[in-house]
C-alpha positions, 0 to 999 in steps of 0.5 A: 479494512473497513467495508467497501463497495467493490469497485473496479479502481480506487484513487488514493483518497479512497484507498486510505479511507477504506484502509482506515489509514491516512493518506501520509501512511498510504505514501509511506507504505507504498514508499517502503514496500513498492517504490523502493528502488529509487525511483519516485512514487507517481504523483497519483495512483490507482488501486484495485481491491487486490491491491487494498489487501496487500496494503492492508497487510502491509499496514498491519504487519511488523517484522515476522521471521515467518514472512519473506519480504522482497528485499530492497533494491540496491541502486 
């Protein structure tokens, strides 16, 4: 994650810039890991610094048998 000045909330654009990823990649991470229960992602999301940490983890990780991921919710 690129150096950021800690602030309380980050917009989607600020989060993507902080992580060094595109806005499209940020949306992909959110859709794959958070909004995967059939509900659509909100039009605008805000993030805390701790959210950026987990988003960075999701961006860097590939499937790893040592990391237990939450299963996708079935409808």
